[in-house]
C-alpha positions, 0 to 999 in steps of 0.5 A, a space after each residue: 072496506 077491509 081497512 075499516 074491518 081491520 080498524 074495528 079489530 085493531 083499535 080495541 086491541 091497542 087500547 087493551 095493550 096500552 091500558 097497562 102503561 101508566 102515562 101519568 108518571 111521565 108528566 109533572 104535577 100540575 093543573 092540566 096533567 090529567 088532560 094532557 095525559 089523555 090527549 097523549 094516550 089518544 094520540 098514541 092509540 091512533 098512531 099505533 092503530 094506523 101503523 098496525 093496520 097499514 102493516 097488516 093490510 100491506 102484508 095481506 096484499 102481498 100474500 094475496 098477490 103471491 097466492 094469485 100468481 102461484 095459482 095462475 102459474 099452476 093453471 097455465 102449467 096444467 093447461 
């Protein structure tokens, strides 16, 4: 459930960030260049959002584990 929430926040941010990149310049002039550019754009959006969400999720899990370990150690010291 927390990954879904992260995806809801990350995907619009990635779209906003990639909005400034002109991908059409990469492709040669031709019949299907606009379609190819949109497919590449969607693939880049999904790839970047997966990487960012995975990083944030792992980052939150590591610090959550560290927090609970510190809390457990302090609780045992006080008892």
